[in-house]
C-alpha positions, 0 to 999 in steps of 0.5 A: 494438528498443531496445538500452538504456533508462533507468528514470526512477523508483525502488522496485518499479516501477523493478525491475518494468521492469528485469525485463521489459527483461532478459527482452527482452534490453534493457540498463537504466540506473537513476537514483537519489538520494543516499539511494537509492544502495543501493536494489534498482533500482540493484543490478538495473540494468546501469548507474546514475547518481546524479541528486542529493539525496534530495528528489524535487524535486532529483532524480527530478523534474528533467528535465534530470538525467534527460536528461543521464543518458540522454546519458551512458549512451547510453539510447535510451528512457525508461520513467517508471514511475508518479508523478514525471515519468510524466504530465509533458507538458513532460518527454515533449516534451523527450525527443522534442526530444532524440531520446529515445523516451518509453515512454508516450503522446505529449506531446499525449495527456498534455496532453489526458488526463493533465491532469484539468481538460483531460481533463474538458473533452474528455470533456464535448465528447465528450458523456460523462457527467462529475461536476459540478464547476468545471473551472478551476484555483482560485487562493485558499482563499476562491475554493475555499470559494465554488465548493464552496458553489455546487456543494454539499457534500460536494466533492472538492478535487483536484490537477490533476496528482495521483495515488496519493491525493496532493493530494486532500481531501474537504470537508463544510463551509467550514472543511474546504474552506479548509484542504483547498485549502491542503493539496492545493496544498502536496502537489501542488507537492511531489509533482508540481511542479504546484500547480493545484487544481480542485473537483468534486462528491463522489459518495457511495457510489460504486464506483471501477472503471477500464478498462485500455487499450493503444494503438499508433502505428498507430491500434489501441486495445483495452481489457484489461478492468476493475479494481475499485479501490473499497477505498480509505482516504483516497482511496488504493487499498488492494486492487484486483482483476480482474475486478470482482465488481459489473459484468455483461458488458454494462456492462463492455463499454460502459465498455470501448468508451467508454474506447477512444473517448476514447483514440482521440480523442487518438490515444493510444498506450501503456498508460493507464487510464480511471477511472469512478465507477459507481452502485450500483443502476443501474450508471450510470458517469461518466468520472472521469479518465484516467491516462496511465501504467502504474498501480500495480495493473497486475499484476492485469490481467496475471494475468487476461490473461496479458499483460506490460503493460511489454513491450507499452509498450516494443514500442509505443514501438519502433513495433510494432503490437499483436499482438492484437485486442479479441476475442483478449483473454482473461479467465482467473480472478480476481486480487487485489492488496494494497498492503503499506505501511510504516505503523502501522494501529493508530496511524491508519496513520501512516508507519513508517520505519527498517531492514527487520530481516527481510523474507521475502516469501510467494513465498519462504515458500510455495514452500519449503513447497510451497504455491504452485500450478502456474503461480504463483498468488502474486507479489510486486513490490517494491523493498526487501530485508532490511537495507534502509532505508525512507526518509521521503523517498518513498511508504510502499510496501514491496511489492505482494502479488498472487494469482491463482486460478480464482475470487474465493473462492479468490483471497481464501483464497490472499491470506489464506494469503499475508498469514500468510506475509509476514514484515516486521520493523523497520518497521510494516506494514499486513498486519494491516489487509489481513488484516482486510479479507480477512475482512470480510463485505462484502468477501467478498460483494462488497457494498462501495463506496469508503466501506467502510473508513470505514464499517467502521472509523469510529474507526480501526483497532485491535486489537479489529477483529482478534480471532481467531475461534479463540482456542483455536488461539492458546492451543494453538500457544503451548503447543506452541511453549513445550513445544518450547522446553523440550524444547530446553533438555533438550539443554543441555550440562553438566547433571549426570546425573540432574539434567537439565532436565525439561520441564513438561507442565502449563502456563498460557498468559497472554493479556492478563489471561486465564490458560488452563491446558493439559496437553500430551501428545506425539503422532506429529508434534506434541502433543495439548493438553488445553484447556477440557475438550477435546483439541486436536491440534497437528501440525508439523515446526517447529523452535524459532527458525523464524519461520513455524510451519506445521502443522495444528490439529485437522486443518486446515492453517495458517501462523502467524508466531511469535517469542520476545520476551523471556519472551513469544511474539508470534503473528501469524495472520489479522491478529491479533497476540497477545503470549503468556506461557507458564509452569508453574502455580506461576509463573502463580500468582505472576504473578497477584499481581504489581502492574502499573505504569501508564505515564507521563501524556503527556496534556499534550504533543503527541507526533509520531505518526510520524517526519517533518519538522516543517514548521510550528508554528502556535502560540506559547508562552502562546497559548490554543488551541481544540479543532480548531485546527491546532497543527503540520504534519509532512511524511513520505512525500510527505504533509502531516499536520496535527496539531490540538488535541483539546481547549481548552488553553494552550501552555506550551512549544515543544519542537521547531523547524520544520525538525527531523526528528522521531522517533515520540512525540517531544514537540513542544509542552507544554501547561499 
């Protein structure tokens, strides 16, 4: 077994590998860019080597620097994680030539299966059903348009070395094919160092289901069941689960056996994933691609099988045989994973960067409350910490939230509770969106495909999509919280005897424009709240200043995030965020009479929707612009974002320059 390995990655996957290596008694080496010098994976590793500037192409994507770090530290093997160099054939070969073990498949397998064009040809030769398409690299936008028209719209434009939703676009017409080709090519070059792009038919209403494989160097390959990955936004996975609620045992067995056959054809060893598009009615499945690496969503497979995939990868790379056969792979319960990303779902999921002012994962919160069941049940894989920075240079993932339960319904309930208890402040997160999906009827009953998010939220995600289904709970908890705030004020020192602060029992809870009168009466362990002709019970041992309010409402347990923000309280529960003002009734009557100031009109400006790098301004001063034309491009978190005109206009002034780092809502262009 290895004595020391190097992890050629960053963030949560680097931390994940380090933890397994530590469990196995293997020392670890982290590599890091200059901006990652204080990152968690650097702190966790036994040694760390700086490999260059923040940009991936100058650090994490430079094979020579990784190899030099191995030689400097004496690392015998390299685990690549996912992304970066994990599916780079040349990197794998270089390591072999240098006598360093690659904890992954051999370079010939990466060449055959990691390359999406080559893997498709191999699947066709093996008489595997594949999606119609053009399986050669495409050189120009005009060629892309011609090929797309020949296949028939809609088509999917894909980077050959792509992954994680990067370098991928769907085009429904010539214009989208032309623009999508250029964007895919740029993203692929920046993210993977490989700008080859191909096109295939976009299968509408598909389900995306993948088979997890593990193979050794002795000819053994087994499948570790499937993962349902159909909940996607912009072709990037949002929620994954295992097993799939859609497959029957006959279909999952057929898919697993076919995946194994493909892997054996290239003498595959290590962990890998064969992805399929599955039809809705007849469960017909088509080979999509093979990922020759560990997947982001591997924890759900670990939960239902009880296997550590990272440990298996390390043992296989060290020459060991798989310690089990196909019939020994168990499938226990149901697991789900939500990707918690630094993005603002209410602003079209634009990236959010900055400092994590507060970071309390639900494993900590739920353990403290005694609500984590025996055997785990809730797991958080992360590479961040409270006080750390979410950088604009890398992807937007903050953490992976994983739950495991005996049934799918129980897994959904556990995930909802975990999302309620996940506290993130300082940057935006998609927790509200994930919470909304966990309540979506189509998701709950398993009747969905890859188009669910687009179909359920055709105009984007907004606050109206997460209206609380029990507003009385919000009103009564807000009143109870404020009453405890008032009770605390009675303890302020220096008050004159007989003239101390007296808390008010008759309050008004203001939510938006609605005023809700309530009356509170103290009760054992909390309050009875008279609201709308009924008595609601709020019970909790919460102390003012705590972020998580745990208790019961009308006898049902709940967990809610509560913060005082100025004169208001911000409540977060089941994805709903409510800013609430609680006052006595005289103050509420006066508040109704106060005028509301309108925000300034910014409609004549193009504002930066996110922090990022302004890579291009496509217009000049005085230019007439038509609706839909490109105005500017911004790069953030490895994605190129194209900003287009919403209506016909004339450019007045350019207020920013290419190469400039932009803040959110910073003006870029002014219009006449």
